C-alpha positions in Angstrom: -4.7 -6.0 -8.1 -7.6 -6.2 -5.0 -7.8 -3.6 -2.3 -5.5 -5.3 -0.2 -2.6 -5.4 -2.3 -3.5 -1.6 -3.5 -3.6 -0.6 0.0 0.0 -2.4 0.6 1.6 -0.7 -2.4 -0.3 3.0 -1.5 1.2 3.0 2.4 4.4 1.0 2.0 7.4 3.3 3.2 5.7 5.9 4.9 5.6 7.1 8.7 1.8 7.5 9.1 -1.2 6.6 7.7 -4.3 8.7 9.2 -7.0 6.8 8.7 -5.6 3.5 7.1 -9.7 2.3 7.1 -10.9 5.2 5.0 -8.0 4.8 2.2 -9.2 1.1 1.8 -12.9 2.5 1.4 -11.7 4.7 -1.3 -10.1 1.9 -2.9 -13.4 -0.4 -2.7 -14.7 2.3 -4.1 -12.8 3.4 -7.2 -9.7 5.1 -8.0 -9.0 7.4 -5.5 -7.2 10.9 -6.4 -3.8 11.9 -4.1 -1.7 15.1 -4.4 1.3 16.8 -3.3 2.0 20.1 -2.9 5.7 21.7 -3.1 6.3 25.0 -2.7 9.4 26.4 -4.9 11.4 28.1 -2.5 15.0 26.7 -2.1 16.7 24.2 -4.9 15.5 20.6 -4.7 17.5 17.9 -3.6 17.6 13.9 -2.8 15.4 14.6 0.2 12.6 15.6 -1.9 13.7 12.8 -4.4 12.4 9.9 -2.0 9.0 11.7 -1.0 8.6 12.2 -5.0 9.5 8.3 -5.7 6.2 7.5 -3.7 4.1 8.8 -6.7 5.3 5.6 -8.2 3.9 3.6 -5.8 0.2 5.7 -6.2 0.3 5.1 -10.1 1.0 1.4 -9.5 -1.8 1.6 -7.1 -4.6 3.0 -9.6 -4.8 6.3 -7.9 -4.9 9.8 -9.7 -2.1 11.8 -8.9 -1.6 15.6 -8.9 1.4 17.6 -7.8 0.9 21.2 -6.9 3.2 23.6 -7.5 2.4 26.2 -4.6 3.5 29.1 -6.3 1.9 31.7 -4.0 2.8 29.6 -0.7 6.2 30.2 -1.2 5.9 34.3 -1.3 3.4 33.8 1.6 6.2 32.0 4.0 8.0 34.8 4.8 8.8 35.7 1.3 11.0 32.7 0.9 10.7 33.3 -2.7 10.7 36.7 -4.1 7.5 37.3 -6.1 8.9 38.1 -9.5 10.8 34.6 -9.0 8.0 32.4 -8.6 7.3 31.9 -12.5 11.3 30.7 -12.7 11.4 28.5 -9.8 8.1 27.0 -10.6 9.2 26.0 -14.1 12.7 24.9 -12.2 10.1 22.5 -9.7 8.4 21.2 -12.4 10.6 20.1 -14.7 12.9 18.7 -11.8 10.0 16.9 -10.5 9.1 15.5 -14.1 12.6 14.1 -13.8 12.3 12.6 -10.7 9.5 10.7 -11.1 11.0 9.3 -14.8 13.9 8.2 -12.5 11.8 6.4 -10.3 10.5 4.2 -12.9 7.0 6.0 -13.3 5.8 8.4 -16.3 5.3 12.2 -15.7 2.8 12.1 -18.4 0.4 9.8 -16.2 0.8 13.5 -13.2 -1.1 16.2 -13.6 0.4 19.4 -12.7 -1.0 22.5 -11.5 0.1 26.0 -10.0 -1.4 27.5 -7.3 -1.8 30.7 -8.9 -4.2 29.1 -11.3 -6.9 28.9 -8.8 -5.8 30.8 -5.6 -6.9 33.6 -7.0 -10.7 32.5 -8.2 -13.4 34.3 -6.3 -14.9 31.6 -4.8 -11.6 30.5 -3.5 -10.7 33.9 -1.7 -14.7 34.2 -0.4 -13.7 30.4 1.7 -10.5 31.4 2.3 -12.1 34.7 4.2 -14.6 32.3 5.9 -12.6 30.0 7.4 -9.9 32.9 8.5 -12.8 34.4 10.2 -13.5 31.2 12.4 -9.6 30.0 12.8 -7.9 31.5 16.0 -4.6 33.1 15.5 -2.9 30.1 17.9 -4.5 27.6 16.2 -3.2 28.3 12.3 0.4 29.2 14.4 0.0 25.7 15.8 -1.2 24.1 12.6 1.8 25.4 10.5 4.5 25.1 13.1 6.8 22.2 11.5 6.3 24.5 7.8 6.2 27.9 7.9 9.0 30.2 8.9 7.6 31.4 12.4 9.0 34.5 14.6 7.9 36.6 17.7 6.3 38.6 15.2 4.7 36.6 12.3 3.6 38.0 8.9 0.1 37.4 8.3 1.2 35.4 4.9 2.2 32.9 7.2 -1.0 32.3 9.2 -2.8 32.0 5.8 -0.8 29.6 4.6 -2.3 26.6 6.6 -6.0 27.8 5.4 -4.8 28.0 1.8 -3.3 24.4 2.3 -6.1 23.0 3.5 -8.4 24.7 1.0 -6.4 23.1 -1.8 -7.4 19.7 -0.9 -11.2 20.6 -1.8 -10.0 22.9 -4.7 -8.3 20.0 -6.4 -11.1 17.5 -5.8 -8.3 15.3 -3.6 -9.5 12.0 -1.4 -6.2 11.9 -0.4 -3.2 14.4 0.6 0.4 13.4 0.5 3.4 15.2 2.2 6.2 14.8 4.9 5.1 14.4 8.2 6.4 17.7 8.9 2.9 18.6 7.4 0.8 16.7 9.8 -0.4 20.0 11.7 -1.7 21.3 8.5 -3.3 18.2 7.5 -4.7 17.5 10.9 -6.4 21.4 10.8 -7.9 20.3 7.4 -9.7 17.3 8.6 -11.3 19.4 11.4 -12.3 22.4 9.2 -12.8 21.1 5.5 -15.9 19.6 6.1 -17.6 22.8 7.2 -16.3 24.3 4.2 -17.8 22.6 1.7 -14.8 19.4 1.4 -14.5 16.2 3.0 -11.6 15.5 5.5 -8.9 14.2 3.4 -7.0 10.8 4.1 -3.6 11.8 5.0 -0.1 9.7 4.2 2.5 11.1 5.5 6.3 10.4 4.6 9.4 10.5 6.7 11.9 13.3 7.0 15.2 11.8 6.7 18.2 12.2 8.4 21.0 14.2 7.3 24.5 13.1 6.1 25.9 14.8 9.2 23.6 13.1 11.6 20.5 14.7 12.9 18.0 16.6 10.8 18.9 17.3 7.0 19.2 21.0 6.7 19.5 22.4 2.7 21.6 25.2 4.0 24.2 22.4 5.0 25.5 20.7 1.9 27.4 17.9 3.5 24.0 16.8 5.1 22.9 16.0 1.7 23.0 15.1 -1.7 22.0 17.5 -4.6 20.2 16.7 -7.7 23.4 18.3 -9.9 26.3 17.1 -7.9 28.4 14.7 -9.6 29.2 11.2 -9.5 32.2 11.9 -7.6 30.5 14.3 -5.1 27.7 12.0 -4.3 30.3 9.1 -3.5 32.3 11.4 -1.8 29.5 12.6 0.4 28.5 9.0 1.3 31.8 8.0 2.1 32.1 11.0 4.6 28.3 10.5 6.0 27.4 9.5 9.9 27.2 5.6 9.5 28.2 4.4 12.8 28.7 0.6 12.9 25.7 -1.4 14.0 23.5 2.3 14.8 20.0 2.7 12.7 19.1 5.8 14.4 19.8 9.3 12.4 21.8 7.3 9.8 21.2 8.7 6.6 22.9 6.2 4.4 20.8 3.3 5.8 17.3 5.8 5.3 18.6 6.5 1.7 18.8 3.0 1.3 15.4 2.1 2.6 13.3 5.0 1.0 15.3 5.4 -1.7 17.4 2.5 -3.2 15.7 -0.2 -2.7 12.1 0.5 -4.0 13.5 1.8 -7.2 15.6 -1.7 -7.3 12.7 -3.2 -6.7 10.5 -1.5 -9.7 13.2 -2.8 -11.8 13.6 -6.5 -10.4 17.2 -6.0 -9.5 19.5 -6.5 -6.4 21.9 -4.6 -4.6 25.4 -6.0 -4.3 28.2 -4.7 -2.2 31.3 -5.4 -3.3 33.8 -7.0 -0.6 37.3 -8.4 -1.3 37.0 -12.2 -0.4 39.4 -11.6 2.4 36.2 -10.0 4.2 34.0 -12.7 2.7 33.2 -11.7 -0.9 30.4 -10.2 -2.3 26.7 -9.6 -0.6 23.7 -9.5 -2.9 20.6 -8.4 -1.2 16.7 -8.3 -2.2 15.3 -6.7 0.6 16.2 -3.8 2.6 15.2 -5.6 5.8 17.8 -7.9 4.9 20.6 -5.5 4.5 19.4 -3.9 7.8 19.7 -7.1 9.7 23.3 -7.7 8.7 24.5 -4.2 9.5 23.2 -4.3 12.9 24.7 -7.5 13.5 27.9 -6.1 12.3 28.0 -8.7 9.1 28.2 -5.7 6.7 30.2 -3.4 8.0 30.0 0.9 6.9 33.2 0.6 5.0 31.7 -1.8 2.7 28.4 -0.2 2.7 29.5 3.2 1.8 31.1 2.6 -1.6 28.2 0.5 -2.9 25.7 2.7 -1.6 27.3 5.6 -3.4 27.3 4.3 -6.6 23.8 3.2 -6.5 22.6 6.3 -5.4 24.6 8.4 -8.0 23.3 5.7 -10.5 19.9 6.7 -9.6 20.0 10.4 -9.7 22.3 10.3 -12.9 19.5 10.9 -15.1 18.2 13.9 -13.2 21.5 15.5 -12.8 21.8 15.1 -16.6 18.6 16.5 -17.2 19.1 19.9 -15.5 22.8 20.0 -16.4 21.6 20.0 -20.1 19.2 23.1 -19.1 21.2 25.5 -17.1 18.8 28.3 -17.5 16.4 26.8 -15.0 18.7 27.4 -12.2 20.0 30.5 -13.2 16.9 32.6 -13.7 15.4 30.5 -10.7 18.8 31.6 -8.7 20.2 34.0 -10.1 21.9 34.7 -6.9 24.0 31.6 -6.7 24.2 30.8 -10.7 25.0 34.5 -12.4 
């Protein structure tokens, strides 16, 4: 696989690349390393799955992949995870992420898992954090974390340290590439700006799009109807997709189409399979799609109606989520210990 092919695979289905030319140079030089960090706060859902699926592309492009379970970040961000639950939630996140990676067609054994508390408490890390804090203004730290960290009129100090720690994580993990949702952009632009002054190098940044909720607008972790949970039954998944906001001929804020583009079709592509929309003969019979672009074109033109798309989309999404669901259901203690207020 040459540089152009590796670059196409690594950057497809992303919202932004900063900078593509730098990534090409990394591929020319060898096998770059990429990391993604997840703070173990609330339960993981299908929005996380679309991001995790991208790791299969990185592995396919010959990149070294690290997943950071950012346990200390989860506590620093307005105590979203109480300190005494960090280990249990980290265990749940690691197991769930492994399940998502396997379900996406990659091998979780090819990925390194690291926890923030394994290195973020080291004296050298702490010293560099204090140096960075001495040089970074309050407004700059707030602006960098505004899309990620919970803010208020009286922000806690932990939320202000969060972007600086995430910047130091890039260097501590020796990552050439930082990957995350587009909401992470402010933090990683800060990283590119200040990390070279603290012994590191400005990382290439790859950003994943944030998916719309099934009820329209932004996906909300607190709104059950806006997302598919990884433990939802087949019937629950199908029911949520059937009820989803999916106006005929419209692409904007259409979560069903976004699931198809960023989750279903990439995984079908890995398997070498097509997507089939079952449709009565009186309405033209079944439709078979090899690419998402063809499906979207038919949807926008009116050839593919939401009433025909939704049942097949729901079934496909449920089938993709099934091995994750089964793996979690086989280990009920993971959720029970991580979220005792909900599962006990």
